[in-house]
N, C-alpha and C positions, 0 to 999 in steps of 0.2 A: 578834637574828634579823631583825627588819624591815629593818634597814640592809643586811644581807647579801642579803636577797631583793631589795631595791631595786637594789643594784649588779648582781646577776645579771640581773635583768630589763632594766636599761639596756644591758648588754653585748649581749644578744640583739636588742634593738630597734635598736641602732646597727648591728650586723652585718646585720640585715635591710634597713635603709635603704641601707647601702653596697652590698650585693649588688644591690639594686633599681636603683641608679644606673648600674651597669655591666651592665644587662640585655642591651643590644644586643650587646656584645662576648661576654659569657659564654654567652648563649643561642645566638649564632651559632656558637660552638665546639662546644657540646654542650647541646642544649635540655633533654633529660631530666635530666641532672645538675643543671642550673640549677633546674628545678622541684623536684627533691628537696631541694636546699639551702634554697630559699626556703620550702618547706613545713615542713621541720624547724625552721628558725629561727622561723617563725610559731607553730608549736605550742609551742616552748620559751618564746617571749616571752609567749604567752597564759597558759601554765601559771605562769610566774613572776609575772605580774601578778595572776593569780587567787590565788596564795599570799599576796601582799601585801594584796589586798582582803579575803581571809578573815581575816587577822590583825587587820584593822581592824574586823571585825564586819559587813561589807557583806552577807554571805550568811546571817545569823541568821534572817531572816524567810522565806528561800526553802526550800521543801521539799527533802528529800534533802541539799542542799548544807549545810544547817545541821547535819547529822550529821557529826561529825569523822571517823568511820571511813570513811564514804562519800566525803567530800571528799579524804581522803588517798589512797584507792584511785583516784579519778579523776585526781588530780594525778600519781600515780606512772605511771599509764597514759599520760598526756600527755607526761611527761618521757621515758619509754622510747620512745614513738612518734617524738617530735621528734628524739631522739638517733639513732635508727635511720635516719630520713630524712637527717639531716645527715651522718652517717658514710658512708652510701651515696653521696650526691652528692659529698662531698669525696674519697672513694676513687676515684671515676670521673675526678675532675680531676687526680689525681696523675700519670698519664702525660702529660697535656697540660702540666702544669707542667714536667715533665722536658724535653719537646720545646721548650717556650718558652725554658727556660734554655739548651738546646743551640742554639736559633735565635739567641739573644742572643750566645752565644759565637761562632757562625759569622758573625753580622752584625758583631760587633766585629772579627773576623779580616779580613773583607772590607773594612771601613772602614779598618782599619789598613794593608792592602795598597794601597788607593787613596791613603791619606795619604802612604805612602812614595813612591808613584809621583809624586804631585804635588810633593812636596819634591824629588825627584830632578830633574824637568824644570825646576825653578826655578834650580837651581845648576849644571846640566850643559847644554851646548849641542851636544855632539858626538852625532849620532844613533847611531853604533855603541856608544859608551859607555852611552847611555841604554838601548838594548835589551839590552845585556849585563847590566847591573845589574838591570833589570826582570825578566829571565829568572831570575836568581838568587833574587829575591823570590818569584816564582811557584813555583819548585821547592820552596823552603823553606816557603812558606805553605800549599801544598796537598799537601805530602808526596809529591812526584812522584819517579819513578825516573829520568826523562830529560827533557831539554828542549833545544830548539835555536831560534836566532833568525836570521832572514834579512831583508835589505833589498833593495829594488829598485835596480838599477844603471841609471841613465839612459843610460850609454854603451852597455852591452850589452843593455839592455832585458830583463833577466832578474833572478832572485832570486840574491843572493850570500850565502854563509855569513858570519855575524858572530861568533857565540858558541855554545857548547854546554855542557851540564852533564849528568853521569852519576853518580848517587848510588850506583850498584851497585859502584863501584870500577873499572869498565871505562874504557877510553880514549874520551873524547868526540870524538876526531878522526874517528871513523868517520861521525859525523853530517855532516861536511863533504862526504862522497861522495854525498849525496843529489842526484839530478839532477831538475830540474823540467822540465816539458814546455814545448816551444816555444810561444810565444803564450800564456803564463800570463796570466790576466786582469789587465789594468791598471786597468780600471774594473769594479767589481762591480755586476752587474745583479741577481743573486739569490744565495741561500746556496749554490746548486748550483755556483757558480763556485769554491768552496773545497772541493769534494769531493776527498778525498785521491787517489782513483783518477784524477781528472781533472787535478789540480794536479801530482802527482808522477809522473815517467816511470820512474825507476829508483831502487831502494833498495840500499844495501850489504848483503852477506850477513848481517851481524850485527845489522841494524836491522829492527824490525818496523814495520808501518804505524802512524802516530801515532794516539793515542786522541782528540786534540782539536786543532783549528787555530784560533788567534786571529788575526784580521786586524788589521793596523795601517793605519788609513785616514787619508790626508792629503786632507781635503776628500772628494771622491768617488772618489779614486784610491787604489789599493792601493800603500802605501809599503813594506810588509814583512809577515812572518808570524811567529808563534810556533808551533812544533810541540811538543806535550806528550805524554808517555808516563807512565802510572801506573794502578794498579788502581782508584783512586778517581775518576779522570778520566772514565771511561766512564759513571759513575752520578752525575754532578754534578746538583744541583738547578737549577731555572730561575734562582733567585737567584744561585747560584754562576756560572752561565754569563753572567748579566747583569754580574756583577762583573768577570769576565775580559774581557768585551767592553769594559767601561768602561776597564779598564787599557790595552787596545789603542787605544782612542779618545784617551786622554790622551797616549799616546806619539805617535800619529799627528798630533794637533793641534799638538804641539810641533814635530814635523818640518815640518808645513805652514807654521806661523808663521815658523820660521827660514828656510824656503825662500822665502817671500814677502819677508822682509827682504833676503835675498841678491839676489832678482830686482829689488827696488826699487833697491837699491844699484847693481846692474849697469846697469839702464836709465837711472839718473841719470848714471852715468859715460858711458854711450853717448851720451846727449843732449849732454853737455859736449863729448865728442869730435866729435860731428857738427857742433856749432856752431863749434868751432875749425877744423874742416875747411872749412866753407863760408866762414868769414871769411878764411881764408888764400888763397882763390882770387881771381885777378884776371881778371875777365871781359873786360878790354880786351886782355889778352895773347893769345898764340897758343893755339889750341885744344889742340894736342898737348902743350904745356907744362902746361896745366891738367890734362889727362888723366894725364900722368906724375905730377903732384903728388897726384892722387887715389889712384892705385895705390900710390904711395910711402907715403902715410898709412895706407892699408889694410893694407899689408904689415907695418907696425909692430905691428898687432894680430893678424893671422892670416897663415899661410904660403900663398902663391899660386904655382902653377907656370904658370898660363895666365890671361890676361885679354884679352877682345875686346869691342869695342863696334861694333855694326852700326847705322849711322845712315841712316834712309830719308828722302829728301827728297820734296817734293810732286810733282815730275815723275817719280818712280819711280827716280831716281838713288840708288845705294847706295854709301856710304862705310864702310869697315871699318877700325878701328884695333885692332891686335893687339900684345900685349906678352907676351913669354915670360920664361924664367928670367934671361936676360941683362939685362933692364930696358930694352932698346931698343924704341921704338914704331914699328911698321910701318903705313903708311897704304896702303890699297887703294882705288882709285877704280873705280867701276862693278863692284863685287864681284858674284859670282853669288848671286842671291837668288830664283831661280825654281823651284828644286828643292823639291817638296812634302815630300820626306823630310828636308830640312834641319831640324835641331832649332831653329835660329834662326827659320826661316820658320814653324814650328809655333807658336812662342811669339808671334810677331808677329800671326799670324792668330787664334790662340785666346785671346790676352790673359791667359794663365795661365802661371805659372812652371813650368819642368821641372827637376826635381832627380833625379839618378841617383847613388845612394850607392856602388854597387859594380858597375862595368860592365866587360865583356869586349868590347873593340872588334871582335873577330873575329866576334861573333855579333849585333851590333846595327848595322843599316845606316842608322839614323836620325841618327847622330852625324857631325858634320863630319869631313872627311878629315884636317884639321890636328889635331884632337883625337886622332884615332886614331893618327897618326904620333907624337904626344908621349906615348903610353901613359898617358893620364889614367885614373884609377880613379873619381874623383868629379868631377862638374861640376854647375853650376847655371846655368840660363839664365833671367833675370828681365826682364820688360818695363819699359821706362822710359816713363812715361805723360806725355802732354801733354793735360791735361783728360781727356776720355773715350777718347781715341785713343792708340795706341801710337806713340811718337816714335822709339824705338830699342830694341834688345835688347842687354843686356850679359850676357856669359858669363864665368864663373869656373871654373877647373879646378885639381885637385890630384891628385897621384899616390898619395895615401893614401886607402884605402877608408874610407867613412863619416866623411869629414873634416868635412863641412858639417853639424854638429849645430845645435841651436837657437840657441846662443850665437853661433857663427860666422855663421850665416845672418842673425842680427840685425845684425851688422856689414855684411854684404853689402847688406841692405835699407836700411841707414842712408845709404849713399852714393847711393841712387837719386835723392833730391831734388837733390843737388849735380850729378849727371850730367844730370838733366832740365833744370836751369838752363843748364848748359854746352851741351847739345844745342840748346836754344832759341836761345841766342846764336849758335851756329854756323850754324844754319839761317837766322836773320835776316841774318847777315853774308853768307852765300852768296847769299841772295836779292838783297841789295843789290848784291853783286858781279855777279850775273847781270844785274840791271837795267842796271848801268853798262856791262857788256860788250855788251849788246844795243843800248844807245844808241850806243856807239862803233861797233858793226857797221853800224847804219843810216847813221850819218854817213860811215863809210868807204865804204859802197856808193855814196853820192852822188858821192864823188870818183872811184871806180872807173868809174862810168858814163861819165864824160867821156873816158876812155881806151879805151873799147870801140868796136869798129868797127861792130857791128850790134846791133839790138834783140834778136836771138836770144841773144847772149852775156849780155845783161842778164837775160833770163828765166832762163837756166841758172844764172847767179851768184846770183840772188835765191832760186831753189829750193834751191841748195846751202846758202845762208846760213840759211834757215828750218830745213832738216833738221839742220844742225849745232847750232843753239841749242835747238831744241825736242825733239830726239831722238825724233821721232815716226816712225811706220812708213812712211807714204807722203806725199809732197808733190808736188802738180801745179799748174802755172800754165797756164791756158787763156784764149784770147781769143774774143770773140763775133764771129761773122762778120757781114758787112754786112746780110745778110737776116734775122738773128736765128733761123736754123734749126739751125745747128750750133755746137758749141764746138770750136775748133781747139786741140789740145794743143800747148804751146810747150816745156815742160820737165817732166821727171819724175824724182823721186828716191825710191828705195825701199830700206828696210833689209833686205828679204828678197825672194826671187824671186817674180815675179807671173805668173799664168797667166790667159789669156782676157781681158786688159785692153787697152784702147786704147793704141797705142804712144805714145812720147814726142812724135812729130810727127804723130799721127793726128787724125781727126775723130770727134766724138761727137754723136749725135743729141740735140738739146736737148728734143724732145718727150717723150723717155723719161727726163728728168731734172727732175722737178717741184721738188725742193729748189733746184737751181741756177737754174731759171726764177724761183722766188720771190726768191732773192737778187738776180738781175739786175733784176727789176722793182722791188723795194723799195729796193735799194741799201744794205741793212743786213747785218752779219755774222750768221751763224746757227751755233749749236752743236747737234749732234745726238747724242742718247743712243740708240745702236742697240740697246741691251738693253731699252729701254722698249717698251711695247706700243702706244703711241699716237703715238710720234714716230720711227718706224723709217723709214730710207731704203729705197726700193724696191730689189729685187734687181737689176733691169737697170741702175739708176743706180749702185749700189755696185760692180757688176761691171765696167762699162766705164770707170769713173773710177779705182777703186782695185784691183779684181781680187783682193780678199782678204776674209776674214771680219771685217768692220768692227765694232768695239765702240763707238767714238766718232768723231765727225767734226767738222770746223770749215770753214765756207765764208765767205770774206771777199771782198767785191767790190772791183774796181779801177775808180774812177769818174773821168771827165773831165766837169767841170761836173756836170750831173744825170744823165748817161748812164753806164751800166755797160759798160765795154769789155772787161773781163777778170775772171776769178775766180781766187782762190788756194784750192785744195782740199787739206785735210789729213785724214788718217785714222790711227787707232791701233788695233792689234790687242789691246792689253791691256784687261782688264775695266774697267768704269766705276768700280768701287770702287778699283782700283789707280791708274788714270790718268784725269784729266779736264783738258780745256783750261781754264786759269784766266784771270783778267782780265789778268794780265801777258802771257800768251801771245797773247791776242787783240789787245792793244795793240801788241805787237811785229809781228805779221803785218799789222796795219792800217798800221803805220808803213812796212813794206816795200811794201805796196800803194800807199801815198801816193807813195813814190819812183817806182814804176812809172807812176802816173798823171801824173807830171811828165815822165818819160822818153819815154813813148809819143808824145805830140804833138811833142816835139823831134825824135824819130827820123823822124816823118812829114814834118817840114819839110825834113830833110836829104835824104830820098829821096822827093820828091814823085812820085806816080804809080806807085810800085813796088807789086808784088803784096803784099809784106809790109805796106806802109802801108795799102793798101786793106782788108786783113784785120784790122788792129788798130784801125782807126777806124770808128766807126759813122757813116755819112754822114747829113747832115741830110735832111729830107724834100724830095723833088724838087719844084721849083716847078711849079705848075700841077696837081699830083696831089693829090686829096682824101686827107687823112691817114686818115679813117675807112675809106674804101674800101681804101686801101693796107693797113691793119691787118687788114681782112677777108680780103684775099688771102693775107697772111702766115699768118693763123690757118688758112685752108683748106689751104695747102701743108703746114703742120705736121701737120694731121690726116691728110692723104694719106700723107705719109712715115711717120708713126707707125704707121698701120694696115698699111702694107706691111711694115715691120720686124717688127710683131707676127706677121703671117702667116709671115714667114720664120723666126721663132724657134720656131714650132710645126711639128713634122714632119707631124702629121695633125690639122689644125684641125677642130674639131667644126662641125656645120652652123650652130649658133647663133653661134659666134664668126665664122665665115666670112661669114654674112649681115650681122652687125653691122659688120664691117670694110668690106664692099662698100658698105653703106649710107652709111658715113662718106665713103668715096672718091667715091661718086656725088654726094652732097650738096655736098662741097667742090668737085668739078669744075664743077657747075652754077653755084656762086657765082662762081668765077673766070670762067666763060663770060659770065655776066651783067655782070660788071665790065668785061671787055674789049669786050663788045657795046655798052656805053654810053659807051666812052671814045673821043673824037675822034682821028683819025689826025693 
């Protein structure tokens, strides 16, 4: 008996210790049941130990406990109480145990589904096959009635049917008739993006709304969806929903990984093709031959119905190279580039590509007329950069709508670097040719001068030459009269009609032309930005010399020794951003002015004493006349003439302006009188 009592007491003590070690978990599930079990085990353990100590005689000296009848009564009461508490606690744990076993089964089921999905993506690389087999596992594992799988199509930018399962025996082909709404979310922002009412636009008559939607996410993009139907799907637990989402994430990660591999392979092949293209070009050969080679290589990868390159040079000259279906390359010199509705001009000004995937030329006025005549449905206009500035604009066209997808556009962008290098070489070559042509023109002018009969022919030929090579709006050559009061116009060339301007052989008041006066006095060229706020030419000067809305101007002196005898005046109506006189332009005009500075004295020697000679040469100071006094007289005369012209230009001069002009005239007249009063006869 003592041995049996010892074994029983040990069992209760060990059970009590075990239950105490799992107190956090057991008490968290059901605290009251835990206390009942612990209390029952404690009472039974104490009763068993008391029985052992009583058999050993430990209680013989203790009152009441030494009585065998009383001890047995207390022992029985303890055993009954302990068993009641233990049975009560264990019976409360019985449903928890059943739930735990069920949870374990569901957990094993979910883990098994995840394991199947992981094994599937390891051995299968085709996304349609992966989603089809995964759908079969979902329907089988969760005992669903129907299921359907869809993947995003990059071409149509919509969800396409891949597979369907119907366990009720009906035809699963009806699931293919589900129509998804346009603009179905490609990037999920919230769970509301997968709301069936938002995602699905129309259901077939035999199909109900899905009970659950599982997204297939490739990184942050929606790659596809699983639609599930079943009685148990609507009441899924949070753990089951998490498991389904993990299945979708595993499939999406596989699709994303394979897509990255395909992209990496494509871009590696694209880089090799780009390197082969650039190495095949010969920059020393003709520009059009290299352009044809670029288009030929590009057509080996994609189909093109139209190709055009618009090359813009520094002086605003536009060359356009166009290639159609026949493969012939057409070159247009001085192409139209001023229309703001022109798509090429928009790309050139905005430095952003323009891509139209489906265009009806009858409704879009912004597309070039040539593209409209060719019935192009898709076109892309891309800027060719030279540093931070646009050097050219290249346009590609196709008759197939939505033809320039991301892969084909990558090929278009890959040729931009080769085109940029070709354009730079062509611009450099044209600049060199232009410099050589200008040098030849100046030398040829020297030989032409010898055959000309009058200095007037020289002025006219020099004006024509400058206008021909610089393509500027207005060119005028004027000589300074002997008194330094007027500029006498000798020749005038204009690319557009002029109004209110001094005629080709007219005179211009020098006192109203401060910039021309400054050039005459300093003998240095001057370039003027008329769009600037602090370097603007005055309206009277711009009007009588150029007669138009000047945006930029260039003034170059013609000098004999240290004296300026004439000026070459150029003006352009294009904006400062589009056209500026550059260093090469200034050097060319200065070279022509140098020819004039040699011709004018020679012409004077031929026709000594002629009116034309006296007007084109500034005489030296008269002997015996004080140069300081002479300059004072000239300044006074200029002030009088300028004041009179100012009064003439105003219909109703105010009192203040009238008094100021009269004061200048009076003061200037007194100075002239004082000078002549002190000059000996």
